[in-house]
C-alpha positions in Angstrom: 15.2 10.0 13.7 15.1 7.0 11.1 12.1 7.1 8.7 10.9 4.3 6.6 8.0 4.1 4.0 4.9 3.3 6.0 1.8 1.1 4.8 -1.2 0.8 6.9 -2.9 -2.4 6.1 -6.3 -2.9 6.5 -8.0 -6.5 5.7 -11.3 -5.8 4.3 -14.2 -7.6 3.1 -14.8 -4.6 0.2 -13.1 -1.3 -0.2 -13.2 1.6 -3.1 -12.1 5.4 -3.7 -13.6 8.0 -5.0 -12.4 11.4 -6.4 -15.2 14.0 -6.9 -17.9 11.4 -6.8 -16.4 9.4 -9.5 -15.6 5.8 -8.8 -11.8 5.1 -9.3 -11.0 1.9 -7.8 -13.1 -0.6 -6.3 -11.9 -4.2 -4.6 -14.0 -7.2 -2.6 -11.9 -9.2 -0.2 -8.4 -8.4 0.5 -6.0 -5.3 1.9 -6.9 -1.5 1.3 -2.9 0.0 1.7 -2.3 3.0 3.0 0.9 4.0 1.6 3.5 6.9 2.7 6.9 7.6 1.3 9.7 10.0 2.9 12.4 11.8 1.0 15.2 8.9 1.5 12.9 6.0 0.4 14.1 4.1 -2.5 13.3 1.2 -5.2 14.7 -1.7 -3.0 12.1 -0.8 0.1 9.2 -0.6 -2.3 10.6 -4.2 -3.8 10.5 -5.3 -0.2 7.2 -3.7 0.9 5.4 -5.7 -2.0 6.9 -8.8 -1.9 6.1 -8.8 1.9 2.9 -7.7 1.5 2.3 -10.1 -1.2 3.2 -13.1 1.0 1.5 -12.3 4.3 -0.6 -14.6 5.8 -3.3 -12.8 7.6 -6.5 -14.3 5.5 -8.8 -16.7 7.0 -8.9 -20.3 6.6 -11.5 -22.4 6.6 -11.2 -22.4 10.5 -11.1 -18.6 10.5 -7.4 -18.5 11.3 -5.0 -16.2 9.5 -3.2 -18.9 7.5 -3.4 -17.6 3.7 -2.3 -15.5 1.3 -4.2 -12.6 -0.5 -3.6 -15.0 -3.6 -4.4 -17.8 -2.6 -7.9 -16.5 -1.5 -8.6 -14.8 -4.6 -7.7 -11.4 -3.1 -7.2 -7.8 -4.6 -5.5 -4.6 -3.2 -6.8 -1.2 -3.1 -3.6 1.1 -2.7 -4.0 4.9 -1.6 -1.3 7.4 -1.4 -1.4 9.0 2.2 1.4 11.6 2.6 -0.4 12.5 6.1 1.1 8.9 7.5 4.2 11.3 8.0 2.0 14.1 10.0 4.0 14.8 13.3 1.6 16.2 16.0 4.4 16.6 18.5 4.4 20.2 18.5 1.5 22.5 18.4 -1.9 21.7 17.2 -1.5 21.6 13.6 1.0 18.8 12.1 4.1 19.3 10.4 4.2 17.0 7.2 8.4 18.3 6.4 9.0 14.3 6.8 6.7 13.4 4.0 8.3 12.8 0.6 6.9 15.7 -2.3 5.7 14.5 -5.4 8.8 14.2 -7.5 10.3 11.3 -5.1 7.0 9.9 -4.4 5.2 9.4 -7.6 7.5 7.1 -8.7 7.7 5.1 -5.8 4.0 4.8 -5.6 3.9 4.0 -9.5 6.5 1.1 -8.6 4.7 -0.7 -5.8 1.6 -0.7 -7.5 3.7 -2.1 -10.2 5.5 -4.4 -8.4 2.3 -5.9 -6.7 0.8 -6.7 -10.4 4.2 -8.5 -10.7 3.3 -10.7 -8.2 0.1 -11.7 -9.4 -2.0 -9.5 -7.3 -5.1 -7.6 -8.9 -4.7 -3.9 -8.0 -6.7 -1.0 -7.8 -5.5 2.5 -7.1 -6.9 6.1 -6.3 -5.1 9.3 -8.0 -2.1 10.3 -5.8 -2.2 14.2 -4.5 -6.4 13.9 -5.0 -8.7 14.8 -2.1 -10.2 11.2 -2.0 -13.0 9.6 -0.3 -12.1 5.9 0.7 -14.6 3.7 1.9 -14.0 0.7 3.7 -15.5 -2.4 5.2 -12.6 -3.7 7.7 -12.8 -7.3 8.4 -11.8 -9.0 11.5 -10.6 -5.6 12.2 -7.1 -6.6 11.0 -4.5 -3.8 10.8 -0.8 -3.7 10.3 1.7 -0.9 10.1 4.7 -2.0 8.3 7.5 -0.2 7.9 10.8 -0.5 6.0 13.7 1.7 6.5 16.8 2.5 4.2 
């Protein structure tokens, strides 16, 4: 089975992430990105994904059509690490997360992903890698995309 970096992108009117009741990140209009990595993910996949997201034209124009990129509307991104994107529930009742990258692989990729988004001029808020987080979103549309990039 071939695995890839995974991102669930949700277009939002606003989104925030808290840990233990403390607000860590908040955005208004933009994307909430749930990001997961597997063992074989590499920096080139992360760069490709950041470029793809920065250039996506899924923000509404004056007529409500998905024609504008995030930067064109002054939007931001909230990036939340989520190893559960690699949960496999095909067998039994308890998902296996064996395909999720361990922190020693995932943390540098997560940090690179956030840096690459910032490097493309986007405002980036984040959660806390590995923490039990509370994520609140107001989905806009709703618009939800699942993006993957194989090695």
